[in-house]
C-alpha positions as CSV (number, residue, x, y, z in Angstrom):
1,X,111.7,-141.7,148.7
2,X,111.1,-143.9,145.6
3,X,107.8,-146.2,146.4
4,X,106.4,-147.1,143.3
5,X,108.2,-147.5,139.7
6,X,106.2,-147.1,136.3
7,X,107.9,-149.9,134.1
8,X,108.5,-149.6,130.2
9,X,105.1,-151.7,129.2
10,X,103.2,-149.5,131.4
11,X,102.7,-151.5,134.8
12,X,103.4,-150.5,138.1
13,X,105.4,-152.1,140.7
14,X,106.8,-151.6,144.1
15,X,110.1,-150.2,144.5
16,X,112.9,-152.8,144.9
17,X,116.7,-151.4,145.7
18,X,118.1,-155.0,144.6
19,X,117.6,-154.5,141.3
20,X,119.7,-151.2,141.3
21,X,122.2,-152.9,143.5
22,X,122.5,-155.5,141.0
23,X,122.4,-153.5,137.9
24,X,125.4,-151.9,139.6
25,X,127.2,-154.6,140.3
26,X,127.2,-156.4,137.4
27,X,128.8,-153.2,135.6
28,X,131.7,-153.5,138.4
29,X,132.7,-156.6,137.7
30,X,133.6,-156.2,134.1
31,X,136.2,-153.2,135.6
32,X,139.3,-154.2,136.8
33,X,139.0,-152.7,140.2
34,X,135.8,-155.0,140.7
35,X,133.2,-154.8,143.5
36,X,132.8,-152.2,145.9
37,X,129.6,-153.0,148.3
38,X,130.1,-149.9,150.2
39,X,129.9,-147.5,147.0
40,X,127.1,-149.7,146.1
41,X,125.1,-149.2,149.0
42,X,125.9,-145.7,149.1
43,X,124.4,-145.3,145.5
44,X,121.4,-147.0,146.2
45,X,120.7,-145.2,149.1
46,X,120.6,-141.9,147.5
47,X,118.8,-142.5,144.6
48,X,115.9,-144.5,146.6
49,X,116.4,-141.3,148.9
50,X,116.3,-138.6,147.2
51,X,113.7,-139.8,144.5
52,X,110.4,-138.8,143.7
53,X,107.4,-141.3,145.2
54,X,106.7,-142.4,141.8
55,X,109.2,-142.4,139.1
56,X,109.9,-144.5,135.5
57,X,112.4,-147.2,135.3
58,X,114.5,-144.7,132.8
59,X,114.8,-141.8,135.0
60,X,115.7,-144.2,138.0
61,X,118.3,-145.5,135.6
62,X,119.4,-141.9,134.9
63,X,119.7,-140.9,138.5
64,X,122.4,-144.0,139.1
65,X,124.0,-142.6,135.8
66,X,124.6,-139.4,137.1
67,X,125.6,-140.6,140.8
68,X,128.0,-143.3,139.3
69,X,129.8,-140.1,137.0
70,X,129.6,-137.9,140.3
71,X,131.7,-141.0,141.8
72,X,135.3,-142.0,141.7
73,X,134.3,-145.3,139.8
74,X,133.9,-143.8,136.2
75,X,135.4,-146.8,135.0
76,X,131.8,-148.5,136.4
77,X,129.7,-145.5,135.0
78,X,130.9,-146.0,131.4
79,X,130.1,-149.7,131.5
80,X,126.6,-149.3,133.3
81,X,125.9,-146.7,129.8
82,X,127.0,-149.3,127.6
83,X,125.2,-152.1,129.1
84,X,121.9,-149.5,129.0
85,X,122.5,-148.8,125.5
86,X,123.0,-152.2,124.9
87,X,119.4,-153.0,126.5
88,X,117.8,-149.9,124.6
89,X,118.7,-151.2,121.4
90,X,116.5,-153.9,121.7
91,X,113.7,-152.2,122.9
92,X,112.6,-150.4,119.7
93,X,108.7,-151.4,119.7
94,X,108.4,-147.6,119.9
95,X,109.2,-147.3,116.4
96,X,105.8,-149.4,115.5
97,X,103.8,-146.1,117.5
98,X,105.6,-143.1,116.0
99,X,105.0,-145.2,112.2
100,X,101.2,-145.7,112.9
101,X,101.1,-141.9,114.1
102,X,102.7,-140.7,110.9
103,X,100.5,-142.8,108.7
104,X,97.8,-141.9,110.1
105,X,98.8,-138.5,110.0
106,X,98.3,-137.5,113.4
107,X,98.7,-133.6,114.2
108,X,101.5,-134.0,117.2
109,X,105.0,-132.8,118.2
110,X,106.6,-135.7,115.8
111,X,104.6,-134.8,112.3
112,X,104.8,-131.0,113.3
113,X,108.8,-130.8,113.9
114,X,109.1,-128.3,110.9
115,X,106.5,-126.0,109.8
116,X,107.4,-125.8,106.4
117,X,107.8,-129.8,105.9
118,X,104.3,-131.2,105.0
119,X,104.1,-134.7,106.8
120,X,100.9,-135.7,105.5
121,X,102.2,-136.1,101.8
122,X,103.1,-139.5,101.0
123,X,107.0,-137.9,100.2
124,X,106.6,-136.3,103.8
125,X,105.7,-139.2,105.6
126,X,108.7,-141.8,103.6
127,X,110.9,-138.8,105.0
128,X,109.7,-139.0,108.5
129,X,109.7,-142.6,108.7
130,X,113.4,-142.2,107.5
131,X,114.2,-139.5,110.4
132,X,112.6,-141.5,112.9
133,X,114.5,-144.8,112.4
134,X,117.7,-142.9,111.6
135,X,118.0,-141.5,115.1
136,X,118.2,-144.1,117.1
137,X,120.7,-145.8,114.9
138,X,122.7,-142.5,115.4
139,X,122.3,-142.9,119.2
140,X,123.4,-146.7,119.3
141,X,126.0,-146.8,116.8
142,X,127.3,-143.2,116.0
143,X,127.7,-141.1,119.5
144,X,130.1,-141.8,122.1
145,X,128.7,-142.6,125.8
146,X,129.5,-139.4,127.3
147,X,127.3,-137.9,124.3
148,X,124.9,-139.8,124.6
149,X,124.7,-139.2,128.2
150,X,124.6,-135.7,127.9
151,X,121.8,-136.1,125.1
152,X,119.7,-138.7,127.2
153,X,119.7,-136.5,130.7
154,X,118.7,-133.3,128.4
155,X,121.7,-131.4,128.3
156,X,122.1,-130.8,124.4
157,X,120.4,-131.3,121.8
158,X,122.2,-132.9,118.4
159,X,120.4,-130.7,115.6
160,X,119.4,-132.5,112.4
161,X,120.6,-135.6,113.7
162,X,118.8,-138.0,110.9
163,X,121.1,-136.5,108.8
164,X,124.4,-137.4,110.4
165,X,124.6,-140.9,108.7
166,X,124.7,-138.8,105.4
167,X,127.9,-137.1,106.2
168,X,126.1,-133.8,105.0
169,X,126.7,-130.3,105.8
170,X,123.9,-127.8,106.8
171,X,124.4,-124.9,104.7
172,X,126.2,-122.9,102.0
173,X,126.2,-119.2,100.7
174,X,126.1,-119.7,97.3
175,X,129.0,-118.0,95.0
176,X,126.5,-117.6,92.1
177,X,128.5,-116.5,89.2
178,X,130.8,-119.4,89.5
179,X,128.1,-121.7,87.7
180,X,126.4,-118.6,85.7
181,X,129.6,-117.8,84.2
182,X,130.8,-121.4,83.7
183,X,127.8,-123.4,83.6
184,X,127.3,-126.6,86.0
185,X,126.9,-130.3,85.9
186,X,124.6,-131.6,89.3
187,X,124.8,-135.6,88.7
188,X,122.3,-135.9,86.1
189,X,122.6,-133.5,83.0
190,X,124.6,-130.1,83.3
191,X,123.6,-126.4,82.8
192,X,125.2,-124.0,80.1
193,X,126.6,-120.8,81.4
194,X,123.7,-118.2,81.3
195,X,123.7,-115.4,78.8
196,X,120.0,-113.4,79.9
197,X,118.5,-112.3,82.8
198,X,115.6,-115.1,82.4
199,X,118.4,-118.2,82.4
200,X,120.2,-116.5,85.2
201,X,117.0,-116.2,87.3
202,X,116.1,-120.1,86.3
203,X,119.9,-121.2,87.4
204,X,119.9,-119.5,90.5
205,X,116.5,-121.3,91.8
206,X,117.9,-124.7,90.3
207,X,121.7,-123.9,92.5
208,X,119.5,-123.5,95.6
209,X,116.8,-126.6,94.9
210,X,120.0,-129.1,94.1
211,X,122.5,-127.8,96.9
212,X,118.9,-128.4,99.4
213,X,118.9,-131.9,98.1
214,X,122.8,-132.3,98.6
215,X,122.6,-130.6,102.3
216,X,120.3,-130.9,105.4
217,X,120.1,-126.9,105.8
218,X,119.2,-123.8,103.9
219,X,120.7,-122.1,101.1
220,X,121.4,-118.8,100.3
221,X,122.4,-115.9,97.7
222,X,125.2,-113.7,99.3
223,X,125.1,-111.3,97.0
224,X,121.8,-111.7,94.6
225,X,121.9,-108.0,92.7
226,X,125.6,-108.0,92.2
227,X,125.3,-111.5,90.3
228,X,122.6,-111.3,88.4
229,X,123.5,-107.6,86.9
230,X,125.7,-108.4,84.4
231,X,123.0,-110.0,82.7
232,X,120.9,-107.0,82.8
233,X,123.1,-105.4,80.7
234,X,123.3,-108.6,78.2
235,X,119.5,-108.8,77.7
236,X,119.6,-104.8,77.2
237,X,122.0,-105.4,74.1
238,X,119.5,-108.1,72.9
239,X,116.4,-105.3,72.7
240,X,119.4,-102.8,71.1
241,X,119.8,-105.8,69.0
242,X,116.3,-106.5,68.3
243,X,115.8,-102.7,66.9
244,X,118.6,-103.0,64.6
245,X,116.8,-105.8,63.2
246,X,113.7,-104.2,63.0
247,X,115.1,-100.6,61.9
248,X,118.2,-101.4,59.7
249,X,120.4,-99.2,61.8
250,X,124.0,-100.2,63.3
251,X,123.6,-99.2,66.9
252,X,126.5,-101.2,68.2
253,X,127.6,-98.1,69.8
254,X,125.0,-98.0,72.3
255,X,125.7,-101.6,73.5
256,X,128.0,-100.3,76.7
257,X,125.9,-96.8,76.6
258,X,125.8,-95.1,80.0
259,X,122.5,-96.1,81.7
260,X,121.5,-93.9,85.0
261,X,119.2,-96.2,86.0
262,X,116.6,-98.5,84.6
263,X,113.3,-97.0,84.5
264,X,110.6,-97.2,82.3
265,X,109.4,-93.9,80.6
266,X,106.6,-92.6,78.1
267,X,108.2,-92.7,74.7
268,X,106.3,-89.8,73.6
269,X,108.3,-87.3,72.8
270,X,110.9,-88.8,72.2
271,X,113.2,-89.3,68.6
272,X,116.1,-90.7,67.2
273,X,118.5,-93.0,69.3
274,X,117.1,-91.5,72.5
275,X,113.8,-93.6,71.5
276,X,115.1,-96.7,70.5
277,X,117.7,-96.3,73.6
278,X,114.3,-95.8,76.2
279,X,112.4,-98.3,74.2
280,X,115.1,-101.0,75.1
281,X,115.4,-100.0,78.7
282,X,111.9,-100.3,79.0
283,X,111.6,-104.0,77.5
284,X,114.9,-105.0,79.6
285,X,112.8,-103.8,82.6
286,X,109.8,-106.1,82.0
287,X,111.8,-108.7,81.1
288,X,113.9,-108.4,84.5
289,X,110.8,-107.4,86.3
290,X,109.1,-110.9,84.9
291,X,112.6,-113.2,85.9
292,X,112.2,-111.6,89.4
293,X,108.6,-112.6,89.5
294,X,109.8,-116.2,88.2
295,X,112.2,-116.5,90.8
296,X,109.9,-116.0,93.7
297,X,107.6,-118.2,92.1
298,X,109.9,-121.1,91.4
299,X,111.2,-120.8,95.4
300,X,107.4,-120.9,96.4
301,X,106.8,-124.0,94.2
302,X,109.8,-126.1,93.5
303,X,110.0,-129.1,95.8
304,X,113.0,-130.6,97.1
305,X,114.0,-133.0,99.6
306,X,111.8,-136.2,98.2
307,X,108.8,-133.8,96.8
308,X,107.9,-133.0,100.5
309,X,109.3,-129.2,101.0
310,X,110.0,-126.2,99.2
311,X,113.5,-124.9,99.3
312,X,114.7,-123.2,102.3
313,X,116.2,-120.2,100.3
314,X,117.3,-116.8,101.5
315,X,118.7,-113.9,99.2
316,X,120.9,-111.0,100.5
317,X,121.0,-107.8,98.5
318,X,121.1,-104.1,98.8
319,X,124.6,-103.0,98.1
320,X,125.3,-103.1,93.9
321,X,124.9,-99.0,93.2
322,X,125.4,-100.0,89.5
323,X,122.3,-99.5,87.2
324,X,121.9,-103.0,86.4
325,X,122.2,-104.0,90.2
326,X,119.4,-101.4,91.3
327,X,117.3,-103.0,88.6
328,X,117.7,-106.6,89.9
329,X,116.8,-104.9,93.3
330,X,113.9,-102.9,92.4
331,X,111.9,-105.3,90.5
332,X,112.6,-107.8,92.8
333,X,111.2,-105.9,95.6
334,X,108.1,-104.5,93.6
335,X,107.6,-108.4,92.5
336,X,107.9,-108.9,96.0
337,X,105.3,-106.2,96.9
338,X,102.7,-107.6,94.3
339,X,103.0,-111.2,95.9
340,X,102.0,-114.6,94.4
341,X,99.0,-116.1,93.0
342,X,95.8,-114.3,94.2
343,X,98.2,-111.5,95.9
344,X,99.2,-113.9,98.8
345,X,102.7,-113.2,100.6
346,X,105.9,-115.3,99.3
347,X,107.1,-117.5,102.2
348,X,110.4,-118.2,100.4
349,X,113.2,-116.8,99.6
350,X,113.9,-114.9,102.7
351,X,114.7,-111.9,101.5
352,X,117.9,-109.5,103.3
353,X,118.4,-106.1,102.9
354,X,122.0,-105.3,103.3
355,X,122.3,-102.0,105.2
356,X,125.6,-99.7,104.6
357,X,126.2,-96.3,105.5
358,X,127.6,-94.6,102.1
359,X,125.5,-97.0,99.9
360,X,121.9,-98.4,101.0
361,X,121.0,-96.4,104.4
362,X,120.9,-92.5,104.5
363,X,118.8,-90.1,102.8
364,X,122.6,-89.1,100.6
365,X,123.3,-92.7,99.8
366,X,122.8,-93.8,96.0
367,X,120.1,-97.0,97.0
368,X,118.6,-94.9,99.7
369,X,115.5,-94.7,97.3
370,X,115.3,-98.8,97.4
371,X,116.1,-98.9,101.0
372,X,112.8,-96.6,101.5
373,X,111.1,-99.2,98.8
374,X,112.5,-102.2,100.9
375,X,110.8,-100.7,104.1
376,X,107.5,-100.4,102.4
377,X,107.9,-103.9,101.0
378,X,108.8,-105.4,104.6
379,X,105.6,-103.0,106.0
380,X,103.1,-105.1,103.9
381,X,105.4,-108.5,103.3
382,X,107.5,-109.3,106.0
383,X,110.8,-109.3,103.7
384,X,113.3,-108.0,103.5
385,X,114.8,-108.4,106.9
386,X,117.6,-106.2,107.6
387,X,121.9,-107.1,108.0
388,X,123.7,-104.2,109.5
389,X,127.1,-104.3,107.4
390,X,127.7,-101.3,109.7
391,X,128.3,-103.2,113.1
392,X,131.9,-103.9,114.1
393,X,132.1,-107.5,113.8
394,X,130.6,-107.2,110.4
395,X,133.4,-105.0,109.4
396,X,136.1,-106.0,106.9
397,X,139.2,-104.2,106.1
398,X,139.5,-105.1,102.5
399,X,136.0,-103.4,101.8
400,X,136.4,-100.7,99.2
401,X,133.5,-98.7,97.3
402,X,135.2,-98.5,94.1
403,X,136.1,-102.2,94.0
404,X,133.4,-103.6,91.9
405,X,133.6,-106.9,93.7
406,X,133.5,-105.5,97.4
407,X,130.4,-108.2,98.1
408,X,133.0,-110.8,98.7
409,X,133.9,-108.5,101.8
410,X,130.4,-108.3,102.8
411,X,128.7,-110.6,105.6
412,X,125.7,-112.7,104.2
413,X,123.5,-114.1,106.5
414,X,120.7,-117.2,106.1
415,X,117.4,-116.1,107.0
416,X,116.9,-118.1,110.0
417,X,120.1,-116.3,111.2
418,X,122.9,-118.4,110.7
419,X,126.2,-116.2,110.1
420,X,129.4,-117.4,109.0
421,X,132.2,-114.8,108.2
422,X,135.3,-115.0,110.4
423,X,137.6,-117.8,109.1
424,X,140.8,-119.3,110.8
425,X,141.7,-121.4,107.4
426,X,141.2,-119.0,104.9
427,X,139.6,-115.8,103.2
428,X,137.4,-113.4,105.8
429,X,134.4,-114.3,103.9
430,X,130.5,-115.4,103.9
431,X,131.0,-116.9,100.3
432,X,131.7,-120.6,99.1
433,X,131.3,-121.5,103.1
434,X,128.8,-122.5,105.4
435,X,127.9,-124.3,108.7
436,X,128.6,-127.7,109.2
437,X,126.6,-128.6,112.1
438,X,125.4,-127.4,115.3
439,X,124.3,-128.7,118.5
440,X,122.2,-126.5,121.3
441,X,122.8,-126.6,125.2
442,X,120.2,-126.8,127.4
443,X,121.0,-124.1,130.0
444,X,117.8,-123.6,132.0
445,X,118.2,-127.5,133.1
446,X,121.9,-126.8,134.4
447,X,120.3,-123.5,136.3
448,X,117.4,-125.4,137.2
449,X,120.1,-128.5,138.9
450,X,121.3,-125.8,141.3
451,X,118.2,-123.5,142.4
452,X,118.5,-125.5,145.7
453,X,121.7,-123.6,146.9
454,X,121.0,-121.2,148.9
455,X,124.2,-119.2,148.7
456,X,123.5,-117.1,145.3
457,X,127.6,-117.0,144.5
458,X,127.8,-120.2,145.2
459,X,125.2,-121.3,143.2
460,X,126.1,-119.7,140.2
461,X,129.9,-120.8,140.1
462,X,128.4,-124.3,140.4
463,X,126.2,-123.5,137.6
464,X,129.4,-122.1,135.4
465,X,131.4,-125.7,136.5
466,X,128.2,-127.8,135.3
467,X,128.1,-125.5,132.1
468,X,132.1,-126.3,131.6
469,X,131.6,-130.0,131.4
470,X,128.7,-129.3,129.6
471,X,130.4,-127.1,127.0
472,X,132.9,-129.6,126.6
473,X,130.9,-132.7,125.5
474,X,129.2,-130.1,123.2
475,X,132.9,-129.6,121.5
476,X,133.6,-132.9,121.7
477,X,130.3,-134.2,119.9
478,X,130.9,-131.7,117.4
479,X,134.7,-132.5,116.6
480,X,133.4,-136.4,116.5
481,X,130.7,-135.3,113.8
482,X,133.0,-133.4,111.7
483,X,135.6,-136.4,112.0
484,X,132.5,-138.3,110.4
485,X,131.4,-135.9,108.0
486,X,135.2,-135.6,106.2
487,X,135.5,-138.9,104.9
488,X,132.5,-138.0,102.8
489,X,133.5,-138.4,98.8
490,X,133.0,-135.4,96.5
491,X,131.2,-136.9,94.6
492,X,128.1,-137.6,97.0
493,X,127.8,-133.8,96.7
494,X,127.6,-133.6,92.9
495,X,126.9,-129.7,92.9
496,X,128.8,-128.7,96.2
497,X,131.6,-130.1,96.2
498,X,132.3,-129.1,92.4
499,X,131.1,-125.3,92.1
500,X,129.7,-123.9,95.6
501,X,131.9,-125.1,98.4
502,X,135.6,-122.8,99.0
503,X,138.5,-125.3,97.5
504,X,135.8,-127.9,96.2
505,X,136.9,-126.8,92.5
506,X,140.5,-129.0,93.4
507,X,138.7,-132.1,94.3
508,X,138.2,-135.1,92.4
509,X,134.9,-137.0,92.3
510,X,136.7,-139.4,94.5
511,X,138.3,-137.5,96.9
512,X,137.1,-136.8,100.5
513,X,136.1,-133.6,101.6
514,X,138.5,-133.5,104.5
515,X,140.9,-130.8,103.0
516,X,138.1,-128.4,102.6
517,X,135.4,-128.5,104.8
518,X,137.3,-127.2,108.2
519,X,136.3,-123.3,106.5
520,X,133.1,-123.9,107.1
521,X,131.9,-123.4,111.1
522,X,130.7,-125.7,114.2
523,X,127.8,-124.1,116.0
524,X,127.5,-124.1,119.7
525,X,123.9,-123.4,120.5
526,X,122.2,-121.8,123.1
527,X,118.5,-121.4,124.3
528,X,116.4,-119.8,127.3
529,X,118.8,-117.5,128.7
530,X,116.2,-116.2,130.4
531,X,114.7,-118.8,131.9
532,X,118.1,-119.8,133.4
533,X,118.4,-116.3,134.7
534,X,115.5,-116.7,136.7
535,X,116.4,-120.2,137.9
536,X,120.0,-118.6,139.2
537,X,118.9,-114.8,140.3
538,X,115.2,-114.9,139.9
539,X,114.5,-112.6,137.3
540,X,115.4,-112.7,133.7
541,X,117.6,-110.0,131.5
542,X,114.7,-107.5,130.3
543,X,113.4,-107.1,133.8
544,X,117.0,-106.7,136.0
545,X,120.4,-105.2,135.5
546,X,121.7,-108.2,137.7
547,X,120.3,-110.6,135.8
548,X,121.7,-108.9,132.6
549,X,125.0,-108.7,133.8
550,X,125.0,-112.5,134.3
551,X,123.4,-113.0,131.1
552,X,126.4,-111.3,129.2
553,X,128.8,-113.0,131.7
554,X,127.3,-116.6,130.5
555,X,127.5,-116.1,126.8
556,X,130.9,-114.4,127.0
557,X,132.1,-117.2,129.0
558,X,130.7,-119.6,126.2
559,X,132.5,-117.3,123.6
560,X,135.7,-117.3,125.1
561,X,135.7,-121.6,125.6
562,X,134.2,-121.5,121.7
563,X,137.8,-119.8,120.8
564,X,139.4,-122.5,123.3
565,X,137.9,-125.1,121.7
566,X,138.8,-123.7,118.2
567,X,142.4,-123.7,119.2
568,X,142.3,-127.5,120.6
569,X,140.4,-129.3,117.7
570,X,141.7,-126.2,114.8
571,X,138.2,-125.9,114.0
572,X,136.0,-122.8,113.4
573,X,133.9,-122.8,116.3
574,X,131.3,-120.1,116.9
575,X,128.2,-119.4,119.5
576,X,124.8,-119.8,117.9
577,X,121.6,-118.0,119.3
578,X,120.0,-121.0,118.3
579,X,116.9,-120.9,115.8
580,X,114.5,-123.2,118.1
581,X,111.3,-124.4,116.1
582,X,111.5,-128.4,116.6
583,X,113.4,-127.9,120.2
584,X,111.1,-125.2,121.3
585,X,109.4,-127.2,123.4
586,X,111.5,-130.4,123.8
587,X,113.8,-129.4,126.3
588,X,110.9,-128.0,128.4
589,X,108.7,-131.0,128.7
590,X,111.7,-133.3,129.5
591,X,112.7,-130.8,132.4
592,X,108.8,-130.6,133.7
593,X,108.7,-134.1,134.0
594,X,112.2,-134.6,135.8
595,X,111.9,-131.2,138.2
596,X,107.9,-130.5,138.0
597,X,106.1,-126.8,137.3
598,X,108.5,-123.8,138.3
599,X,106.9,-120.7,138.2
600,X,108.6,-118.6,135.4
601,X,110.8,-121.6,134.5
602,X,109.1,-124.4,133.2
603,X,105.6,-123.3,133.5
604,X,105.2,-123.1,129.9
605,X,105.3,-125.4,126.9
606,X,108.7,-123.5,125.5
607,X,111.8,-121.7,126.7
608,X,112.6,-118.6,125.2
609,X,114.4,-118.6,122.2
610,X,118.0,-118.2,122.3
611,X,119.1,-114.6,124.1
612,X,115.7,-112.8,123.5
613,X,113.7,-111.0,126.0
614,X,110.4,-113.3,126.7
615,X,107.8,-112.8,124.2
616,X,105.4,-112.1,126.6
617,X,107.4,-109.4,128.1
618,X,106.1,-105.9,127.9
619,X,108.3,-103.4,127.0
620,X,109.5,-100.5,124.3
621,X,111.3,-102.1,121.1
622,X,114.6,-99.5,122.6
623,X,114.5,-101.9,125.8
624,X,114.5,-104.9,123.9
625,X,117.3,-103.8,121.7
626,X,119.0,-102.2,124.3
627,X,119.1,-105.5,126.2
628,X,119.6,-107.6,123.5
629,X,122.3,-105.7,121.3
630,X,125.5,-106.9,123.2
631,X,124.9,-110.6,122.6
632,X,125.0,-110.0,118.9
633,X,128.8,-109.4,118.8
634,X,129.0,-112.4,121.2
635,X,127.2,-114.7,118.6
636,X,129.0,-114.6,115.9
637,X,127.4,-117.9,114.6
638,X,124.1,-116.5,114.1
639,X,121.8,-114.2,116.1
640,X,118.4,-112.0,115.2
641,X,116.3,-109.0,116.7
642,X,113.0,-109.3,116.6
643,X,110.2,-106.7,117.3
644,X,106.3,-107.0,117.1
645,X,104.5,-103.9,116.1
646,X,100.5,-103.2,116.1
647,X,98.1,-101.9,113.4
648,X,98.5,-102.2,109.5
649,X,102.1,-101.6,109.1
650,X,101.2,-100.9,105.1
651,X,100.7,-97.5,106.2
652,X,103.1,-97.0,108.4
653,X,106.5,-98.1,106.9
654,X,108.4,-95.1,108.8
655,X,108.1,-97.8,111.8
656,X,110.2,-100.2,109.8
657,X,112.6,-97.6,109.1
658,X,112.8,-96.6,113.3
659,X,113.6,-100.5,113.8
660,X,116.5,-100.5,111.8
661,X,117.7,-96.9,113.2
662,X,117.8,-99.3,116.8
663,X,119.6,-101.8,114.9
664,X,122.2,-99.3,113.8
665,X,122.3,-97.2,117.0
666,X,122.8,-100.4,119.0
667,X,125.2,-102.1,117.0
668,X,123.1,-104.7,116.2
669,X,124.0,-107.3,113.3
670,X,120.5,-108.6,112.1
671,X,116.3,-107.9,112.9
672,X,113.5,-107.9,111.5
673,X,109.8,-107.0,111.8
674,X,106.7,-108.8,112.8
675,X,103.0,-107.8,112.7
676,X,99.7,-109.2,111.7
677,X,98.7,-109.9,108.1
678,X,95.6,-111.5,107.1
679,X,95.1,-112.3,103.4
680,X,92.1,-113.9,101.6
681,X,93.1,-117.1,99.6
682,X,90.2,-116.4,97.5
683,X,89.4,-113.0,97.0
684,X,92.9,-111.7,97.7
685,X,91.6,-109.0,100.2
686,X,94.1,-108.0,103.3
687,X,93.8,-106.7,106.3
688,X,95.5,-106.5,109.5
689,X,92.8,-106.9,112.3
690,X,94.1,-109.8,114.4
691,X,90.6,-110.8,115.5
692,X,89.0,-111.5,112.3
693,X,89.2,-115.3,110.9
694,X,87.2,-114.7,107.8
695,X,87.2,-112.6,105.0
696,X,84.4,-109.6,105.7
697,X,84.3,-109.4,101.5
698,X,83.4,-113.1,101.0
699,X,83.7,-114.8,103.8
700,X,86.7,-117.7,103.4
701,X,88.7,-118.3,106.2
702,X,91.7,-115.6,106.5
703,X,95.4,-116.9,105.9
704,X,97.3,-115.4,108.4
705,X,101.1,-115.0,107.8
706,X,103.3,-115.6,110.8
707,X,107.1,-115.9,111.5
708,X,108.5,-119.4,113.4
709,X,112.1,-118.3,113.7
710,X,113.7,-116.1,110.9
711,X,111.1,-117.5,108.2
712,X,107.5,-117.0,107.8
713,X,104.6,-119.6,107.4
714,X,101.2,-119.3,105.7
715,X,99.2,-121.3,108.4
716,X,99.8,-122.7,111.9
717,X,98.2,-125.9,111.0
718,X,101.8,-127.4,111.1
719,X,103.4,-125.9,113.9
720,X,104.4,-127.8,117.2
721,X,103.2,-127.6,120.4
722,X,106.1,-125.6,121.9
723,X,105.4,-122.8,119.2
724,X,101.7,-122.4,119.3
725,X,101.8,-121.8,123.0
726,X,104.9,-118.9,122.0
727,X,102.9,-117.6,119.5
728,X,100.0,-117.4,121.7
729,X,102.1,-115.6,124.4
730,X,103.8,-112.6,121.8
731,X,103.0,-109.1,122.7
732,X,103.5,-106.3,121.2
733,X,106.8,-103.9,121.4
734,X,105.3,-99.9,122.3
C-alpha cells in the first residue's frame, strides 16, 4: 500500500488518493463518454493497494496509465497520457543537470554511452549536448502516444533516437567499385576515378568517412578484396612501365602476364624478362602493403561526426581467389598483424573473413593459406572475425565459383553483427543496402510481470500475449519512423543517395528518398533471453533443455510476427540479436527500481546480450555453440557467436580454427574470439597475463584490448557501468 510519495523536486509527502481521482476525472471529462465515478474509484484503489510503501510521482502515474490501458476506457487512457506528456514538456529543468555533467566531464552512463566516442573533447561535448536535447524533442513531437508509453514503461528502446529528427538511416554496405570506377561528388569538391592501389585505398577511407557523417550507424565494405584487386594489376603495369623507361625495352606483352601469386622473391639468379617481371611484382607487393598500412592507419585516426569519433567501419574479404585479390588480402593481414604506431592493435576497421567451402576454408581450397594466416592474425589482433557463407540461410542460388562478380551474391555483415541479405523489393544481396532503424524489446520486463502466476502454462501464455502487444507497438514505431525518414531529400545525403544506396543513381537531388529506401531493413531487436527464461521457468537456456525449447519458441514467434509485419506494412522487417552497449544497463536499472532485486534476473547491472548464454555461466565452447546456433537462423537482422579463450593465443592459432570449425558444424552465421592481450604504449611489449597491469619491461601502464559488442576498444575508461559489470563477470569457455 502506498503511504509516502516522492515528488519530482525531491520533497517527500503523504499519499493522497484524491490527486489520482482528480487527474483521472479531468481526463474523463474531455471524452465523449464523460465521467465514470465507479471506474475512478476502482483504479484508484488498485493503484493505492498494489503499490509499494514509498513511490515516486512518475511511478504512480505509470501505474494509473497501465490500469487505464487495461480498462475498457482506452479513450481516457489516451487523454491521460496526452496530459502527462504536456506536463513533461514543461519540466525540462533536468537538462541543466545533464549539461553540467557533460561540461564537467563526469564519468557516468550519460557521457559513456558509446565506448568509442570521446565526449570529453569539445566536439564530443557538442555532440552530447545535441543528443541529450534532441531525445526529449523526439518524445514530445515525433512519437505516437502508444509508442511513448511503451518507451516510458521500459518495454522498448529506440536506438539512435537522437538522430531520429535528421531522417538519417543506420548503415550501408558500400558498393566501392561504383566510386572507384566513376569518382564521386560528396557536397564539397569531387574525386576522380582511381588508377593506383594507393588512390583506391584512400578513396575507400573517404567513402567510409563521408557516409559516416550522413548516417547514424556503421559503414562497411562487402568485398574489399574484389574491389581493390583491379588496382593491384594497374599498379603492376605501372611498375612494368617504369622498367621500360629504365631499360628502353618494349615490355607491353608483360602488362597482362599471368601471375600465379604476388610474392616477393630475391632477384638473385633471375635474368632477362623473368628478372624484370619479378622486380615489378616485388615493387607492387611493397606498394600494396603500404596502401593497406595507410588504410588501417587512416581508419584509426580520421575522425567523423564532428571530430569526436573514428569511423565505425567494417570490411569483408576472403573469397577473391585471383592473384591480385589474394595480394590485397595477404598484405592487409600482414599489416594488421604488425599493428599501428608502436605495434598497437588497430581498433578499426572491424575485419571479417568470409569463410566458404571450396574457396577459403578447407586445406584443398585456393585461399586456405590465407585462411590460416587470418587465424594467426586473429590470435594476436582479435580480427578478423569470421562470417560463415556456408550457413544454409546465407546461401544464394546465383552464386557461382566461375563468376568473377560472385561477391554480389555473398552475404556481408557489419562488424557489430548487423546483417542485410534477403529483400522483398529487389535483388537478394548485401551490397548497396543497410538497416534503416532498429528498436529493441525488453523481453525480461514482460516475463517479470507474470512471475507471480503459479501455473506455468498460464504464465507463459500471458507472456506471449503481452509480447504480441509490445511487438505490435514496435512494428508501428518502426513504420512511423520509416514514414518520417522517407520524406528526406536525396540532397541531404550527397554520397549515400547518389552513389551508394541501390537505386539512388536514379534520384534527382530534390527527389525524396522514398522510392529507394524500402530495400533496407527495419530491425526488431531483443535483449535478455537468459533472464527472461529464468523469470518464466527458473533456468536459462544454457542449463535447461526446457528453457532452450522455450527460448527457441519465443524467438521463432518473434520471427513469425516480423514476417506478418513485412506483409502488413510492406517493409523488410527482420529480427535482430541486439548488440547492446549503451542499452546494456538501462533496462535493468529501471526494472530493478520497479520490481526490486530478483535473483538471477535484476541482481546484476546488465541483462545478457540477445540470445547469448550468460557470460558468467561455465560451459565449453561446444556447448555454447550448440545452444546458441539455432538462434542464428532466426535472427536474420544480425547475430554473433563469442568464445572466450584463455592463455596466449598468439601461440595457439589452432584454437581459432577450432572455433570456426564449431561455426561450420553447427550452422552458425558469424562469430569471433575473445582473449586477453596487453600492450605497452611506450615500448611496444605485449603479453597475455590478466594479472599484470604494468609493463614488466618499462613499467608503463598496459593498454588491454577488449571486445565490447562486436568491435574492440583499447581502454575501458569510456565503458558504461552495465558493460563494465558484464566485463567483470566474463569467464573463459573451456
